[in-house]
MIMAR-246198 format. One line per field, with one value per residue (C-alpha): z, y, x; residue in one letter. Coordinates in steps of 0.5 Angstrom, whole numbers, plus 500, padded with zeros to 3 digits. Layout:
# residues N
c3: c(Z, ...)
c2: c(Y, ...)
c1: c(X, ...)
aa: c(A, ...)
This chain:
# residues 483
c3: c(745, 738, 733, 730, 723, 719, 712, 705, 699, 692, 688, 681, 681, 674, 674, 670, 666, 664, 663, 658, 655, 654, 651, 646, 644, 641, 637, 630, 627, 625, 631, 635, 631, 633, 640, 640, 637, 643, 648, 644, 645, 653, 655, 653, 655, 649, 642, 635, 633, 626, 624, 620, 615, 619, 615, 618, 625, 625, 631, 632, 637, 636, 636, 630, 626, 619, 617, 612, 608, 606, 609, 613, 616, 622, 621, 624, 619, 621, 617, 617, 616, 623, 627, 634, 641, 642, 649, 650, 647, 650, 651, 646, 644, 642, 635, 632, 625, 622, 629, 629, 625, 623, 616, 613, 606, 600, 595, 592, 593, 590, 596, 600, 601, 601, 605, 602, 605, 602, 602, 606, 602, 605, 602, 595, 595, 597, 592, 587, 590, 590, 583, 581, 578, 583, 589, 594, 601, 604, 600, 602, 609, 608, 605, 611, 616, 611, 610, 618, 619, 615, 618, 617, 610, 607, 608, 611, 616, 620, 620, 616, 623, 626, 620, 620, 628, 627, 622, 626, 632, 626, 625, 618, 617, 611, 609, 607, 600, 600, 604, 599, 593, 596, 598, 591, 588, 593, 591, 584, 585, 584, 587, 586, 591, 598, 603, 600, 605, 603, 598, 593, 593, 592, 586, 583, 583, 581, 575, 573, 574, 568, 564, 558, 558, 557, 552, 553, 553, 558, 562, 563, 565, 570, 573, 574, 577, 583, 583, 583, 584, 589, 594, 589, 586, 593, 594, 587, 585, 578, 575, 579, 576, 569, 570, 573, 568, 561, 558, 554, 558, 555, 556, 564, 564, 561, 566, 572, 570, 570, 577, 580, 577, 581, 588, 594, 598, 595, 598, 604, 610, 614, 614, 614, 614, 611, 613, 612, 612, 612, 614, 620, 617, 610, 609, 602, 600, 596, 594, 598, 605, 608, 611, 615, 615, 621, 619, 626, 623, 629, 634, 634, 633, 640, 646, 652, 650, 652, 653, 659, 662, 662, 665, 671, 672, 672, 680, 678, 675, 678, 683, 680, 673, 676, 679, 673, 669, 675, 674, 667, 666, 669, 665, 659, 660, 661, 655, 651, 654, 653, 645, 645, 649, 643, 638, 641, 642, 635, 633, 637, 634, 627, 628, 631, 625, 620, 623, 624, 617, 613, 608, 607, 606, 601, 597, 598, 602, 600, 605, 611, 617, 623, 629, 635, 639, 645, 640, 639, 646, 648, 642, 644, 652, 652, 655, 650, 652, 650, 643, 642, 643, 638, 632, 633, 628, 625, 618, 614, 607, 603, 596, 596, 599, 605, 611, 618, 623, 626, 619, 621, 627, 625, 627, 623, 622, 620, 614, 612, 612, 619, 617, 620, 615, 616, 617, 612, 607, 608, 607, 600, 598, 599, 596, 590, 590, 590, 584, 580, 581, 576, 578, 576, 581, 586, 591, 598, 605, 605, 598, 599, 606, 601, 596, 602, 605, 598, 599, 605, 610, 616, 617, 619, 615, 621, 620, 613, 614, 619, 614, 609, 613, 616, 608, 607, 602, 601, 602, 595, 594, 594, 589, 584, 578, 573, 567)
c2: c(715, 715, 712, 706, 703, 698, 699, 695, 698, 696, 700, 699, 700, 700, 699, 704, 698, 697, 704, 704, 698, 701, 707, 704, 699, 705, 708, 707, 704, 711, 714, 708, 709, 717, 714, 710, 715, 720, 714, 713, 720, 720, 713, 712, 704, 703, 702, 700, 693, 691, 686, 680, 676, 669, 663, 660, 657, 660, 665, 668, 672, 680, 681, 676, 680, 684, 690, 689, 695, 692, 695, 689, 688, 684, 680, 675, 670, 666, 662, 660, 653, 652, 658, 655, 659, 662, 663, 656, 655, 656, 663, 667, 663, 656, 656, 651, 649, 654, 658, 663, 663, 669, 671, 677, 675, 678, 675, 678, 685, 687, 685, 690, 697, 703, 709, 715, 722, 727, 735, 737, 741, 747, 746, 744, 751, 755, 752, 754, 761, 762, 761, 766, 773, 779, 774, 775, 773, 778, 775, 768, 770, 773, 766, 762, 766, 765, 758, 757, 760, 756, 751, 744, 744, 750, 756, 762, 765, 769, 777, 780, 784, 777, 776, 783, 783, 776, 779, 785, 780, 778, 785, 785, 791, 789, 793, 790, 791, 787, 781, 781, 781, 775, 771, 772, 769, 763, 762, 760, 756, 748, 746, 752, 755, 754, 760, 763, 765, 760, 754, 759, 763, 756, 754, 761, 761, 754, 755, 762, 757, 753, 758, 756, 749, 751, 753, 761, 761, 755, 758, 764, 760, 756, 763, 766, 760, 760, 768, 769, 762, 758, 757, 753, 750, 747, 744, 742, 746, 745, 746, 753, 754, 753, 758, 764, 763, 763, 759, 752, 746, 743, 749, 749, 741, 742, 748, 744, 738, 743, 745, 738, 736, 742, 740, 742, 740, 741, 738, 734, 738, 732, 729, 736, 735, 731, 724, 717, 711, 705, 698, 694, 688, 685, 679, 675, 669, 664, 657, 656, 659, 665, 669, 675, 679, 684, 690, 691, 694, 699, 694, 690, 695, 697, 693, 694, 696, 690, 695, 698, 692, 690, 696, 695, 688, 691, 691, 697, 701, 708, 708, 714, 711, 705, 709, 712, 705, 702, 708, 708, 700, 699, 704, 701, 694, 696, 700, 694, 689, 694, 693, 686, 686, 690, 686, 679, 683, 685, 678, 675, 680, 679, 672, 672, 677, 672, 666, 670, 674, 669, 670, 677, 676, 670, 673, 680, 685, 682, 676, 681, 678, 681, 682, 685, 686, 682, 676, 678, 679, 672, 669, 672, 672, 680, 685, 689, 695, 692, 690, 697, 700, 695, 696, 704, 707, 700, 698, 692, 691, 686, 684, 688, 694, 697, 697, 700, 694, 698, 696, 689, 690, 691, 690, 685, 683, 675, 673, 667, 662, 664, 667, 674, 679, 685, 692, 694, 689, 692, 699, 697, 694, 701, 704, 700, 701, 708, 708, 704, 707, 711, 718, 720, 715, 714, 709, 710, 707, 703, 700, 699, 695, 691, 689, 688, 683, 680, 678, 675, 680, 682, 689, 695, 701, 705, 702, 703, 710, 710, 707, 712, 718, 715, 715, 722, 720, 724, 722, 720, 727, 730, 725, 726, 729, 731, 732)
c1: c(525, 526, 521, 525, 522, 524, 523, 524, 525, 527, 532, 535, 542, 546, 554, 558, 559, 552, 551, 557, 554, 547, 550, 555, 549, 544, 550, 550, 556, 559, 558, 561, 567, 567, 566, 572, 577, 575, 576, 583, 585, 582, 585, 592, 592, 587, 590, 588, 588, 590, 586, 588, 584, 582, 579, 572, 573, 580, 581, 588, 591, 590, 597, 598, 593, 595, 592, 586, 584, 577, 571, 569, 575, 572, 566, 562, 558, 552, 547, 540, 541, 542, 540, 539, 537, 544, 542, 542, 549, 556, 559, 563, 570, 566, 565, 560, 558, 553, 553, 559, 565, 570, 572, 575, 572, 576, 571, 566, 565, 558, 555, 558, 555, 560, 558, 558, 558, 552, 552, 546, 541, 543, 550, 547, 543, 549, 554, 549, 548, 556, 557, 552, 554, 554, 554, 560, 562, 557, 551, 553, 553, 546, 543, 546, 542, 536, 537, 538, 531, 527, 521, 521, 518, 523, 518, 521, 516, 521, 520, 526, 528, 530, 535, 538, 539, 543, 547, 549, 551, 556, 558, 554, 549, 544, 538, 531, 533, 539, 535, 530, 535, 538, 532, 529, 535, 534, 527, 530, 535, 535, 530, 526, 521, 525, 525, 518, 512, 507, 505, 501, 508, 512, 508, 508, 516, 516, 512, 516, 522, 520, 516, 520, 517, 510, 505, 504, 497, 497, 502, 498, 492, 496, 498, 491, 489, 495, 494, 487, 483, 488, 482, 478, 484, 486, 479, 478, 472, 474, 467, 467, 474, 471, 466, 470, 476, 472, 477, 477, 476, 482, 486, 484, 485, 493, 494, 491, 496, 502, 500, 499, 506, 510, 513, 510, 515, 522, 528, 529, 528, 526, 534, 537, 545, 550, 550, 553, 548, 553, 549, 551, 549, 550, 545, 545, 542, 546, 546, 540, 543, 542, 548, 549, 556, 556, 560, 564, 570, 570, 567, 574, 579, 581, 584, 588, 595, 600, 606, 602, 601, 608, 610, 605, 608, 615, 617, 622, 617, 615, 610, 606, 607, 603, 598, 596, 596, 591, 587, 586, 586, 579, 576, 580, 577, 570, 570, 573, 568, 562, 564, 564, 557, 555, 557, 554, 548, 547, 549, 543, 538, 540, 540, 533, 531, 533, 529, 523, 523, 526, 521, 523, 530, 529, 523, 522, 518, 512, 513, 514, 510, 508, 513, 514, 520, 517, 518, 525, 526, 524, 528, 534, 533, 534, 530, 525, 529, 535, 532, 530, 537, 540, 535, 535, 539, 542, 541, 542, 543, 539, 539, 532, 535, 538, 533, 533, 532, 526, 522, 522, 517, 510, 503, 498, 492, 489, 487, 482, 487, 489, 495, 498, 499, 504, 500, 506, 503, 496, 499, 502, 495, 492, 497, 496, 489, 489, 495, 490, 483, 479, 481, 474, 471, 476, 475, 472, 475, 468, 470, 477, 475, 471, 477, 481, 476, 476, 483, 482, 484, 480, 480, 475, 474, 476, 483, 483, 482, 487, 493, 491, 491, 498, 501, 498, 493, 487, 480, 476, 473, 480, 483, 477, 479, 474, 478)
aa: c(M, P, D, I, R, L, Q, Q, K, Q, K, L, L, L, S, A, Q, Q, I, L, S, S, Q, L, L, Q, L, P, M, L, N, L, E, Q, R, I, Y, E, E, L, Q, E, N, P, L, L, E, V, V, E, E, R, K, D, T, A, G, D, V, A, D, D, S, D, R, E, E, S, D, D, M, F, D, S, V, E, R, F, S, K, S, S, L, K, D, R, H, D, S, P, S, S, G, V, H, T, E, G, R, L, S, F, T, G, D, S, G, S, K, E, R, F, F, Q, A, V, Q, Y, D, S, F, H, E, I, L, L, K, Q, L, A, L, Q, E, G, I, G, R, R, E, V, M, I, A, I, E, I, L, G, N, L, D, G, D, G, Y, F, T, E, E, Y, S, V, I, V, D, A, L, Q, L, E, G, V, D, V, T, K, K, E, L, E, R, V, L, R, K, I, W, F, L, D, P, P, G, V, A, V, K, G, L, R, E, R, L, L, V, Q, L, E, F, S, A, G, R, Y, D, P, A, T, Y, E, V, A, T, R, I, L, R, D, H, F, D, D, F, L, H, R, R, Y, E, L, L, L, K, R, L, L, E, P, M, D, R, V, E, S, A, I, S, I, I, T, A, L, D, P, H, P, G, I, F, Q, D, E, G, G, H, Y, I, S, P, D, F, V, V, S, Y, E, N, G, E, L, T, A, V, L, N, D, R, S, A, L, S, V, K, V, S, D, V, Y, L, D, R, L, K, N, R, K, G, E, K, E, E, K, Q, F, I, R, K, N, L, Q, R, A, K, E, F, T, S, A, I, E, T, R, R, Q, T, L, I, K, V, I, E, A, L, M, K, M, Q, Y, G, F, F, V, Y, G, P, E, R, L, V, P, L, G, M, K, T, I, A, A, E, T, G, L, D, I, S, T, I, S, R, A, V, N, G, K, Y, V, Q, T, R, F, G, V, F, E, L, K, Y, F, F, S, G, G, L, S, T, E, E, G, E, D, L, S, S, K, I, I, R, Q, Y, I, T, E, M, V, K, E, E, D, S, A, H, P, L, S, D, D, R, M, T, E, M, L, M, E, R, G, V, H, I, A, R, R, T, V, A, K, Y, R, E, Q, M, Q, I, P, V, A, R, L, R, K, K, I, F)
């Protein structure tokens, strides 16, 4: 007799609509626009909506909208003056004063941020190289291969054979001499020191690049320090340098000042590639009122085509055509619904951030308070995972600059007054202390802890050390200068 058992299991099943909404939510605005264009090409039932400028509280049908050339064609406006729990308010379609209204503001333009495309760091170097004498297509191809094999800090650590083999696959045979010639030209582009083997070589290249700016005797001492006494310089053994160089102290001091002014990290390798940064929100403070504008030009730019809906209702239509329409109709509705869900979620998040970080938006970064995603999740009625997706890669423009939404989330410590202070503010205090310290007697972690205590911040020495290391500030011994 077979053994029959009754088993109970819990399973989390996500619908296609939920998956799509989650995917669109985590996309930055410009990636979302690309995603919409892709969907428009794949699904003929979707069409672009031409926006019209609506006055506050006046929402017209999509079919009556007129085209707008403003960057912020379709915007959501809401104010801090009457921010309330949106999850306690009626669903979309009910627009009460101070909560939500539609405008197509054509007024003051200075608050708007225009997205700009930048050349990647590699493209900048290649353009410089292409303008040099004796550089043709062959040399540019070698340079492209070299730049493509740099590590995260712009060092070329690969063997020459890697570049030679890669170019052979493209039908280009190069010699080691040719490779070294192009490599050296890359070294002396602006900024200099890219594609070198190590830090010493990078600093020597930069020193040679700017040789004409320095006194010849000082330049010679600086070159000797890097070439023959680099380890002493790196570990700040200045007394030993003075003994070994047998040069006047003022000349050695000038040489060290030249070297320390060089850039050990030329270029922006952490953000390689041309990119756009365009804010998803613009928050302004005018006449005592905090206002946010949602840049959702793309988010409200598609709808289900009325033409196909009319054909579906037509009884005389062909059967195959109706089947095609039905097949794509559900997908089109899910896509437009997912975009609307994304928009409403972003509105809830920015409203909650404006409420929790009101001091920041009005007075500046020094008023940033500790904030966790759990707090915003409770305020909006959304899951923490949803909040995480909503703030990832999204930006807000304020009168103090453009900030990623993740910037507003940080831990904190308590003060003597019982208030919470953001860890970002504490890091700022540490940075200011180091900047203003006596270079001959730099502040130790213990002393910085005491100074923070004097400001009323309860903090442990190990926490100060952790923050200092996170900001890549050396210990006091390595910050000390003897000159």
